[in-house]
MOPAC internal coordinates of N, CA, C and O (Angstrom, degrees):
PM7 1SCF
backbone

  N    0.0000 0     0.00 0     0.00 0    0    0    0
  C    1.4936 1     0.00 0     0.00 0    1    0    0
  C    1.5401 1   107.78 1     0.00 0    2    1    0
  O    1.2310 1   120.31 1   -52.99 1    3    2    1
  N    1.3078 1   117.02 1   127.01 1    3    2    1
  C    1.4478 1   121.16 1  -178.02 1    5    3    2
  C    1.5404 1   110.23 1   -65.48 1    6    5    3
  O    1.2310 1   120.29 1   -30.75 1    7    6    5
  N    1.3517 1   117.06 1   149.25 1    7    6    5
  C    1.4290 1   119.52 1   177.92 1    9    7    6
  C    1.5238 1   108.52 1   -78.65 1   10    9    7
  O    1.2310 1   121.70 1    -7.79 1   11   10    9
  N    1.3062 1   114.36 1   172.21 1   11   10    9
  C    1.5069 1   119.49 1  -178.18 1   13   11   10
  C    1.5235 1   107.77 1   -63.97 1   14   13   11
  O    1.2310 1   119.34 1   139.97 1   15   14   13
  N    1.3440 1   118.86 1   -40.03 1   15   14   13
  C    1.4443 1   120.12 1  -179.20 1   17   15   14
  C    1.5445 1   111.27 1   -65.72 1   18   17   15
  O    1.2310 1   120.04 1   145.10 1   19   18   17
  N    1.3369 1   117.52 1   -34.90 1   19   18   17
  C    1.4857 1   120.22 1   177.25 1   21   19   18
  C    1.5398 1   110.15 1   -68.72 1   22   21   19
  O    1.2310 1   119.70 1   148.14 1   23   22   21
  N    1.2787 1   118.17 1   -31.86 1   23   22   21
  C    1.5082 1   123.01 1   177.26 1   25   23   22
  C    1.4867 1   107.74 1   -67.90 1   26   25   23
  O    1.2310 1   120.75 1   135.89 1   27   26   25
  N    1.3495 1   116.17 1   -44.11 1   27   26   25
  C    1.4542 1   119.28 1  -175.91 1   29   27   26
  C    1.5654 1   107.58 1   -68.09 1   30   29   27
  O    1.2310 1   118.92 1   142.17 1   31   30   29
  N    1.3003 1   119.67 1   -37.83 1   31   30   29
  C    1.4850 1   120.15 1   178.38 1   33   31   30
  C    1.4779 1   110.72 1   -64.13 1   34   33   31
  O    1.2310 1   119.01 1   140.44 1   35   34   33
  N    1.3024 1   119.50 1   -39.56 1   35   34   33
  C    1.4512 1   124.49 1   178.98 1   37   35   34
  C    1.5223 1   108.47 1   -65.81 1   38   37   35
  O    1.2310 1   118.72 1   139.90 1   39   38   37
  N    1.2829 1   120.05 1   -40.10 1   39   38   37
  C    1.5328 1   123.89 1   178.76 1   41   39   38
  C    1.4873 1   106.48 1   -66.97 1   42   41   39
  O    1.2310 1   118.18 1   133.54 1   43   42   41
  N    1.3110 1   121.08 1   -46.46 1   43   42   41
  C    1.4826 1   125.34 1  -178.66 1   45   43   42
  C    1.4825 1   109.66 1   -58.56 1   46   45   43
  O    1.2310 1   119.29 1   148.29 1   47   46   45
  N    1.3533 1   118.96 1   -31.71 1   47   46   45
  C    1.4693 1   122.20 1   178.80 1   49   47   46
  C    1.5442 1   110.66 1   -84.81 1   50   49   47
  O    1.2310 1   120.17 1  -174.75 1   51   50   49
  N    1.3751 1   117.28 1     5.25 1   51   50   49
  C    1.4333 1   122.74 1   177.96 1   53   51   50
  C    1.5567 1   111.27 1    65.18 1   54   53   51
  O    1.2310 1   121.50 1  -142.88 1   55   54   53
  N    1.3323 1   114.73 1    37.12 1   55   54   53
  C    1.4508 1   121.12 1   179.28 1   57   55   54
  C    1.5295 1   109.98 1  -108.49 1   58   57   55
  O    1.2310 1   120.79 1   -31.48 1   59   58   57
  N    1.3088 1   116.10 1   148.52 1   59   58   57
  C    1.4754 1   119.35 1   177.56 1   61   59   58
  C    1.4937 1   113.50 1   -70.39 1   62   61   59
  O    1.2310 1   121.07 1   -17.42 1   63   62   61
  N    1.3323 1   115.57 1   162.58 1   63   62   61
  C    1.4677 1   124.15 1  -178.21 1   65   63   62
  C    1.4735 1   107.68 1  -124.61 1   66   65   63
  O    1.2310 1   118.46 1   -40.86 1   67   66   65
  N    1.3056 1   120.55 1   139.14 1   67   66   65
  C    1.4606 1   124.05 1   178.03 1   69   67   66
  C    1.5390 1   107.46 1   -65.52 1   70   69   67
  O    1.2310 1   122.68 1   -38.75 1   71   70   69
  N    1.3373 1   112.48 1   141.25 1   71   70   69
  C    1.5014 1   119.98 1  -177.90 1   73   71   70
  C    1.5376 1   110.64 1   -56.49 1   74   73   71
  O    1.2310 1   119.61 1   131.56 1   75   74   73
  N    1.3101 1   118.35 1   -48.44 1   75   74   73
  C    1.4499 1   119.33 1  -177.26 1   77   75   74
  C    1.5037 1   113.48 1   -60.86 1   78   77   75
  O    1.2310 1   120.27 1   144.22 1   79   78   77
  N    1.3458 1   117.09 1   -35.78 1   79   78   77
  C    1.4572 1   120.20 1   176.26 1   81   79   78
  C    1.5647 1   110.98 1   -66.93 1   82   81   79
  O    1.2310 1   121.35 1   133.09 1   83   82   81
  N    1.3364 1   115.01 1   -46.91 1   83   82   81
  C    1.4615 1   116.17 1  -177.82 1   85   83   82
  C    1.5437 1   111.78 1   -67.14 1   86   85   83
  O    1.2310 1   120.43 1   149.36 1   87   86   85
  N    1.3209 1   116.79 1   -30.64 1   87   86   85
  C    1.4723 1   119.98 1  -178.69 1   89   87   86
  C    1.5034 1   108.44 1   -58.87 1   90   89   87
  O    1.2310 1   119.42 1   141.82 1   91   90   89
  N    1.2848 1   118.71 1   -38.18 1   91   90   89
  C    1.5069 1   121.08 1   178.10 1   93   91   90
  C    1.4820 1   113.73 1   -58.38 1   94   93   91
  O    1.2310 1   120.99 1   138.87 1   95   94   93
  N    1.3106 1   115.71 1   -41.13 1   95   94   93
  C    1.4878 1   121.94 1  -175.21 1   97   95   94
  C    1.4818 1   114.46 1   -85.21 1   98   97   95
  O    1.2310 1   118.19 1   170.07 1   99   98   97
  N    1.3047 1   121.06 1    -9.93 1   99   98   97
  C    1.4293 1   123.04 1   172.96 1  101   99   98
  C    1.5585 1   111.07 1  -108.54 1  102  101   99
  O    1.2310 1   120.95 1  -163.25 1  103  102  101
  N    1.3157 1   115.79 1    16.75 1  103  102  101
  C    1.4785 1   122.64 1   175.13 1  105  103  102
  C    1.5049 1   114.00 1    56.04 1  106  105  103
  O    1.2310 1   119.76 1  -136.70 1  107  106  105
  N    1.2855 1   118.07 1    43.30 1  107  106  105
  C    1.4322 1   124.29 1   173.18 1  109  107  106
  C    1.5606 1   106.62 1  -122.69 1  110  109  107
  O    1.2310 1   121.55 1   -30.89 1  111  110  109
  N    1.3477 1   114.63 1   149.11 1  111  110  109
  C    1.4770 1   117.78 1   170.26 1  113  111  110
  C    1.4473 1   106.53 1   -70.58 1  114  113  111
  O    1.2310 1   121.40 1   -27.63 1  115  114  113
  N    1.3642 1   114.93 1   152.37 1  115  114  113
  C    1.5130 1   117.14 1   175.96 1  117  115  114
  C    1.4992 1   111.23 1   -55.57 1  118  117  115
  O    1.2310 1   118.45 1   141.63 1  119  118  117
  N    1.3117 1   120.56 1   -38.37 1  119  118  117
  C    1.4992 1   123.07 1   179.72 1  121  119  118
  C    1.5199 1   109.34 1   -61.07 1  122  121  119
  O    1.2310 1   118.65 1   133.52 1  123  122  121
  N    1.3026 1   120.17 1   -46.48 1  123  122  121
  C    1.4591 1   123.22 1   179.89 1  125  123  122
  C    1.5121 1   109.96 1   -65.72 1  126  125  123
  O    1.2310 1   119.91 1   142.79 1  127  126  125
  N    1.2934 1   117.78 1   -37.21 1  127  126  125
  C    1.4598 1   123.38 1   179.35 1  129  127  126
  C    1.5496 1   110.33 1   -64.17 1  130  129  127
  O    1.2310 1   120.31 1   133.40 1  131  130  129
  N    1.3218 1   117.02 1   -46.60 1  131  130  129
  C    1.4298 1   121.04 1   178.69 1  133  131  130
  C    1.5359 1   113.50 1   -65.73 1  134  133  131
  O    1.2310 1   121.39 1   144.51 1  135  134  133
  N    1.3268 1   114.95 1   -35.49 1  135  134  133
  C    1.4799 1   117.24 1   177.61 1  137  135  134
  C    1.5356 1   109.48 1   -67.58 1  138  137  135
  O    1.2310 1   119.54 1   144.03 1  139  138  137
  N    1.2870 1   118.48 1   -35.97 1  139  138  137
  C    1.4630 1   123.31 1   176.90 1  141  139  138
  C    1.5361 1   109.47 1   -62.14 1  142  141  139
  O    1.2310 1   120.52 1   139.48 1  143  142  141
  N    1.3182 1   116.60 1   -40.52 1  143  142  141
  C    1.4667 1   122.57 1   177.45 1  145  143  142
  C    1.5562 1   108.38 1   -61.32 1  146  145  143
  O    1.2310 1   120.55 1   130.70 1  147  146  145
  N    1.3088 1   116.56 1   -49.30 1  147  146  145
  C    1.3924 1   122.24 1  -177.19 1  149  147  146
  C    1.5910 1   111.94 1   -62.56 1  150  149  147
  O    1.2310 1   121.64 1   146.47 1  151  150  149
  N    1.3240 1   114.46 1   -33.53 1  151  150  149
  C    1.4955 1   118.75 1   177.71 1  153  151  150
  C    1.4980 1   111.88 1   -77.91 1  154  153  151
  O    1.2310 1   119.54 1   172.10 1  155  154  153
  N    1.3152 1   118.48 1    -7.90 1  155  154  153
  C    1.4678 1   123.87 1  -179.67 1  157  155  154
  C    1.4906 1   113.40 1    84.36 1  158  157  155
  O    1.2310 1   119.29 1  -167.30 1  159  158  157
  N    1.3575 1   118.97 1    12.70 1  159  158  157
  C    1.4351 1   120.40 1   179.46 1  161  159  158
  C    1.5399 1   113.15 1   -81.04 1  162  161  159
  O    1.2310 1   121.86 1   159.21 1  163  162  161
  N    1.3356 1   114.04 1   -20.79 1  163  162  161
  C    1.4575 1   120.14 1   177.74 1  165  163  162
  C    1.4964 1   105.76 1  -124.41 1  166  165  163
  O    1.2310 1   120.61 1   -48.85 1  167  166  165
  N    1.3496 1   116.44 1   131.15 1  167  166  165
  C    1.4719 1   123.82 1   178.17 1  169  167  166
  C    1.5387 1   107.89 1   -77.98 1  170  169  167
  O    1.2310 1   121.65 1   -48.08 1  171  170  169
  N    1.3674 1   114.44 1   131.92 1  171  170  169
  C    1.4674 1   119.53 1  -178.72 1  173  171  170
  C    1.4679 1   109.39 1  -148.54 1  174  173  171
  O    1.2310 1   120.64 1   -25.37 1  175  174  173
  N    1.3041 1   116.38 1   154.63 1  175  174  173
  C    1.4724 1   124.98 1   174.98 1  177  175  174
  C    1.4985 1   105.52 1  -113.03 1  178  177  175
  O    1.2310 1   120.09 1   -47.22 1  179  178  177
  N    1.3607 1   117.42 1   132.78 1  179  178  177
  C    1.4608 1   121.68 1  -178.88 1  181  179  178
  C    1.5105 1   106.63 1  -104.10 1  182  181  179
  O    1.2310 1   121.39 1   -57.28 1  183  182  181
  N    1.3551 1   114.94 1   122.72 1  183  182  181
  C    1.4780 1   121.70 1   173.38 1  185  183  182
  C    1.5475 1   105.36 1  -124.65 1  186  185  183
  O    1.2310 1   121.66 1   -70.88 1  187  186  185
  N    1.3219 1   114.42 1   109.12 1  187  186  185
  C    1.4371 1   117.75 1  -173.24 1  189  187  186
  C    1.5285 1   110.56 1    63.71 1  190  189  187
  O    1.2310 1   120.59 1    55.78 1  191  190  189
  N    1.3299 1   116.48 1  -124.22 1  191  190  189
  C    1.4502 1   121.32 1   175.50 1  193  191  190
  C    1.5420 1   111.94 1   -96.86 1  194  193  191
  O    1.2310 1   120.64 1   176.49 1  195  194  193
  N    1.2701 1   116.39 1    -3.51 1  195  194  193
  C    1.4859 1   121.60 1  -179.06 1  197  195  194
  C    1.4682 1   114.03 1   -87.80 1  198  197  195
  O    1.2310 1   120.60 1   -45.50 1  199  198  197
  N    1.3116 1   116.45 1   134.50 1  199  198  197
  C    1.4807 1   121.56 1   175.40 1  201  199  198
  C    1.5707 1   107.30 1  -107.96 1  202  201  199
  O    1.2310 1   121.80 1   -58.26 1  203  202  201
  N    1.3005 1   114.15 1   121.74 1  203  202  201
  C    1.4617 1   122.96 1   176.32 1  205  203  202
  C    1.5163 1   113.29 1  -106.09 1  206  205  203
  O    1.2310 1   120.25 1   -44.36 1  207  206  205
  N    1.3075 1   117.14 1   135.64 1  207  206  205
  C    1.4286 1   122.45 1  -179.38 1  209  207  206
  C    1.4864 1   107.30 1  -103.16 1  210  209  207
  O    1.2310 1   119.93 1   -58.56 1  211  210  209
  N    1.3487 1   117.74 1   121.44 1  211  210  209
  C    1.5217 1   120.25 1  -177.79 1  213  211  210
  C    1.5317 1   107.57 1   -62.50 1  214  213  211
  O    1.2310 1   122.91 1   -23.09 1  215  214  213
  N    1.3239 1   112.02 1   156.91 1  215  214  213
  C    1.5512 1   119.19 1  -175.27 1  217  215  214
  C    1.5532 1   109.01 1   -58.93 1  218  217  215
  O    1.2310 1   119.46 1   138.25 1  219  218  217
  N    1.2906 1   118.65 1   -41.75 1  219  218  217
  C    1.4719 1   118.64 1  -175.70 1  221  219  218
  C    1.5056 1   109.73 1   -65.84 1  222  221  219
  O    1.2310 1   119.77 1   141.91 1  223  222  221
  N    1.3124 1   118.05 1   -38.09 1  223  222  221
  C    1.4489 1   121.07 1   175.74 1  225  223  222
  C    1.4836 1   113.43 1   -65.46 1  226  225  223
  O    1.2310 1   121.39 1   139.68 1  227  226  225
  N    1.3418 1   114.94 1   -40.32 1  227  226  225
  C    1.4667 1   123.37 1   179.35 1  229  227  226
  C    1.5576 1   106.23 1   -57.11 1  230  229  227
  O    1.2310 1   120.57 1   132.50 1  231  230  229
  N    1.3295 1   116.51 1   -47.50 1  231  230  229
  C    1.4438 1   121.33 1  -177.73 1  233  231  230
  C    1.5258 1   110.12 1   -60.05 1  234  233  231
  O    1.2310 1   120.34 1   137.08 1  235  234  233
  N    1.3419 1   116.95 1   -42.92 1  235  234  233
  C    1.4663 1   120.39 1  -178.16 1  237  235  234
  C    1.5312 1   108.62 1   -63.24 1  238  237  235
  O    1.2310 1   120.16 1   135.96 1  239  238  237
  N    1.3352 1   117.31 1   -44.04 1  239  238  237
  C    1.4681 1   119.43 1  -178.49 1  241  239  238
  C    1.5380 1   110.66 1   -68.11 1  242  241  239
  O    1.2310 1   118.87 1   147.66 1  243  242  241
  N    1.2347 1   119.76 1   -32.34 1  243  242  241
  C    1.5188 1   121.64 1   179.65 1  245  243  242
  C    1.4913 1   109.69 1   -85.94 1  246  245  243
  O    1.2310 1   118.18 1   168.77 1  247  246  245
  N    1.2681 1   121.08 1   -11.23 1  247  246  245
  C    1.4567 1   123.12 1   179.87 1  249  247  246
  C    1.5471 1   114.66 1    72.13 1  250  249  247
  O    1.2310 1   122.57 1  -143.49 1  251  250  249
  N    1.3534 1   112.68 1    36.51 1  251  250  249
  C    1.4804 1   120.00 1   177.71 1  253  251  250
  C    1.4799 1   111.33 1  -124.69 1  254  253  251
  O    1.2310 1   119.81 1   -17.72 1  255  254  253
  N    1.3227 1   117.97 1   162.28 1  255  254  253
  C    1.4590 1   124.66 1   175.04 1  257  255  254
  C    1.4973 1   109.00 1   -97.62 1  258  257  255
  O    1.2310 1   121.36 1   -48.17 1  259  258  257
  N    1.3182 1   114.99 1   131.83 1  259  258  257
  C    1.4460 1   118.01 1   177.96 1  261  259  258
  C    1.5173 1   113.98 1   -59.74 1  262  261  259
  O    1.2310 1   121.29 1   145.49 1  263  262  261
  N    1.3435 1   115.14 1   -34.51 1  263  262  261
  C    1.4343 1   122.08 1   179.40 1  265  263  262
  C    1.5144 1   110.66 1   -60.58 1  266  265  263
  O    1.2310 1   119.82 1   144.46 1  267  266  265
  N    1.3468 1   117.94 1   -35.54 1  267  266  265
  C    1.4441 1   122.34 1  -176.59 1  269  267  266
  C    1.5770 1   110.05 1   -68.14 1  270  269  267
  O    1.2310 1   120.68 1   151.98 1  271  270  269
  N    1.3380 1   116.31 1   -28.02 1  271  270  269
  C    1.3954 1   119.56 1  -177.03 1  273  271  270
  C    1.5322 1   113.03 1   -74.29 1  274  273  271
  O    1.2310 1   121.20 1   148.18 1  275  274  273
  N    1.3509 1   115.30 1   -31.82 1  275  274  273
  C    1.4524 1   120.49 1   178.03 1  277  275  274
  C    1.5161 1   112.28 1   -72.04 1  278  277  275
  O    1.2310 1   118.43 1   154.65 1  279  278  277
  N    1.2615 1   120.60 1   -25.35 1  279  278  277
  C    1.4968 1   127.34 1  -178.32 1  281  279  278
  C    1.4737 1   113.42 1   -68.02 1  282  281  279
  O    1.2310 1   120.10 1   180.00 1  283  282  281

């Protein structure tokens, strides 16, 4: 499981984050996180069985600004 710093580096590089990884850092169970995706509350891209959360959505969920990560 990637550390919080690794997740932030990925977001700063404008790369998507796996849903299960991000769920850990927003204090939701993976099941609750996936249900929120299905309800449309969280933007996600589905590739096969994997759900990826775009960088801008990851920032929203973590309460950070993407611009602040690049600085």
